[in-house]
Wavefront OBJ file of the C-alpha trace (Angstrom):
o trace
v 140.093 100.577 90.661
v 137.283 97.982 90.767
v 137.938 97.421 94.483
v 137.658 101.120 95.391
v 134.951 101.936 97.914
v 131.460 103.177 97.072
v 128.915 104.445 99.603
v 125.546 102.680 99.289
v 122.362 104.565 100.194
v 118.859 103.163 100.545
v 115.997 104.672 98.500
v 115.569 107.356 101.184
v 119.245 108.383 100.778
v 120.270 106.934 104.156
v 123.725 105.264 104.142
v 123.439 101.509 104.686
v 126.885 100.138 103.815
v 130.057 100.501 101.783
v 130.718 98.305 98.742
v 133.163 98.069 95.839
v 133.045 99.803 92.461
v 132.631 96.374 90.847
v 129.518 95.522 92.889
v 128.125 99.039 92.442
v 128.409 98.790 88.658
v 126.774 95.354 88.699
v 123.852 96.774 90.710
v 123.537 99.700 88.302
v 123.615 97.492 85.200
v 120.966 95.234 86.758
v 118.882 98.399 87.288
v 118.797 97.829 91.054
v 120.743 101.024 91.816
v 121.417 104.446 90.371
v 124.538 106.554 90.574
v 124.218 109.564 92.881
v 127.790 110.891 92.851
v 130.503 110.027 90.375
v 134.258 110.405 90.138
v 136.043 112.005 87.178
v 137.405 108.610 86.083
v 135.789 106.181 83.648
v 135.484 102.456 83.133
v 135.373 101.474 79.493
v 134.433 98.308 77.652
v 133.906 97.779 73.912
v 130.190 98.542 74.291
v 129.997 100.761 77.368
v 131.632 103.756 79.033
v 130.671 104.569 82.645
v 131.844 107.166 85.126
v 133.063 105.441 88.286
v 130.402 105.819 90.978
v 131.355 107.177 94.389
v 127.820 106.999 95.850
v 124.911 104.845 94.658
v 121.319 104.482 95.801
v 119.450 101.172 95.861
v 116.158 101.848 94.049
v 113.651 99.698 95.973
v 115.230 99.379 99.421
v 113.988 101.550 102.296
v 114.900 99.449 105.331
v 117.716 100.002 107.781
v 119.516 97.011 109.244
v 118.499 96.212 112.834
v 120.829 94.219 115.045
v 122.343 94.336 118.465
v 125.719 95.971 118.907
v 128.398 93.283 118.888
v 130.493 93.337 122.046
v 134.119 94.075 121.174
v 136.952 96.269 122.400
v 136.582 98.466 119.325
v 132.870 98.974 119.994
v 133.621 99.901 123.629
v 135.930 102.615 122.282
v 133.247 103.801 119.845
v 130.559 103.691 122.584
v 132.703 106.046 124.650
v 133.296 108.306 121.624
v 137.062 107.728 121.672
v 137.198 109.646 124.977
v 139.128 108.396 128.004
v 136.548 107.783 130.717
v 139.078 108.756 133.403
v 140.662 112.022 132.188
v 137.962 113.036 129.685
v 140.328 113.712 126.770
v 139.694 112.469 123.214
v 142.519 110.519 121.623
v 143.384 108.849 118.335
v 142.855 105.115 118.103
v 146.591 104.565 118.518
v 146.548 106.074 122.021
v 143.451 104.266 123.320
v 142.937 101.019 125.190
v 140.063 99.498 127.091
v 140.255 99.077 130.840
v 138.405 96.852 133.266
v 136.860 99.162 135.874
v 137.122 96.336 138.403
v 140.475 94.693 137.582
v 140.918 90.974 136.978
v 142.964 90.540 140.148
v 140.190 92.070 142.273
v 137.037 90.842 140.478
v 136.099 87.833 142.604
v 136.892 89.504 145.944
v 134.984 92.721 145.066
v 131.957 91.212 143.328
v 131.800 87.718 144.817
v 131.257 86.390 141.289
v 133.377 84.193 139.061
v 135.355 85.621 136.145
v 132.798 84.177 133.720
v 130.033 86.212 135.355
v 130.263 89.777 134.083
v 134.001 90.465 134.084
v 134.574 91.281 130.399
v 131.244 92.904 129.563
v 129.861 96.267 128.518
v 129.350 97.099 132.217
v 132.959 96.575 133.335
v 134.922 97.915 130.348
v 135.609 101.544 129.484
v 137.722 103.400 126.959
v 140.956 104.677 128.522
v 144.053 106.419 127.279
v 147.253 104.463 127.725
v 148.532 106.877 130.371
v 145.420 106.622 132.611
v 145.182 102.865 132.118
v 148.805 102.396 133.245
v 148.412 104.819 136.147
v 145.249 103.090 137.414
v 146.833 99.641 137.304
v 144.893 97.098 139.349
v 143.405 99.614 141.758
v 139.740 100.493 142.236
v 138.617 104.021 141.379
v 137.806 105.030 144.959
v 141.303 103.973 146.041
v 142.888 106.627 143.808
v 140.128 109.225 144.023
v 139.012 108.899 140.409
v 135.508 108.832 138.964
v 134.191 107.750 135.585
v 132.873 110.375 133.178
v 129.919 108.064 132.541
v 128.899 104.677 133.890
v 129.567 101.913 131.352
v 126.450 100.574 129.654
v 125.374 98.253 126.867
v 124.424 100.499 123.940
v 121.234 99.916 122.038
v 121.845 99.242 118.393
v 121.942 102.353 116.292
v 122.231 101.605 112.589
v 125.269 103.600 111.661
v 128.373 103.146 109.624
v 131.662 104.091 111.215
v 133.999 105.630 108.680
v 137.178 107.618 108.475
v 136.352 111.333 108.273
v 139.257 112.070 105.916
v 138.102 109.361 103.512
v 134.538 110.701 103.595
v 135.811 114.196 102.752
v 138.060 112.940 99.925
v 135.273 110.890 98.343
v 132.626 113.631 98.664
v 130.474 111.538 101.031
v 130.023 114.195 103.747
v 126.619 115.438 102.447
v 125.310 111.863 102.776
v 126.766 111.219 106.238
v 123.834 112.363 108.295
v 121.895 110.615 110.946
v 123.376 107.128 110.920
v 127.033 107.661 110.059
v 129.709 108.216 112.675
v 132.807 109.954 111.339
v 135.996 109.274 113.259
v 139.471 110.712 112.945
v 141.912 107.837 112.473
v 145.608 107.593 111.966
v 146.595 104.848 109.576
l 1 2 3 4 5 6 7 8 9 10 11 12 13 14 15 16 17 18 19 20 21 22 23 24 25 26 27 28 29 30 31 32 33 34 35 36 37 38 39 40 41 42 43 44 45 46 47 48 49 50 51 52 53 54 55 56 57 58 59 60 61 62 63 64 65 66 67 68 69 70 71 72 73 74 75 76 77 78 79 80 81 82 83 84 85 86 87 88 89 90 91 92 93 94 95 96 97 98 99 100 101 102 103 104 105 106 107 108 109 110 111 112 113 114 115 116 117 118 119 120 121 122 123 124 125 126 127 128 129 130 131 132 133 134 135 136 137 138 139 140 141 142 143 144 145 146 147 148 149 150 151 152 153 154 155 156 157 158 159 160 161 162 163 164 165 166 167 168 169 170 171 172 173 174 175 176 177 178 179 180 181 182 183 184 185 186 187 188
């Protein structure tokens, strides 16, 4: 129960991270946070009884974290909104891969650059369903008459939390999941 998840909001009620019930209670007892939404369960000690928080707000914190988006396969999938850039369909995480637009076997001959120079970057990777990725193989798009939905790009950082939509609904977090939260449908 102490390791259950709690949504943390800044003083302006903007989601900034997810923490544990244990840390949330410590922040509340130190008067650094207040409970915004609580569960129907309690934590009891000899001197204290508290409802378990589901959402807390940090009292004197208004900032949003600013950082660059870390390059990873998962972030390529999120950048492309879990949509295959070849067929345009949205898929669950289980059915998605990332694909090199210019394949490894063709990189040096097509670009004239070494593998270390731009091969596995934001600009050469796209989200693809398994079927399209297998069908494309090591061919170039013009060779099979395909086009990308959108040119790959390096996203600017947008301070959002990516969370499972079902979890957000179960925990009552949806009203707090506004401008900087991306809800995704996931299959466990």
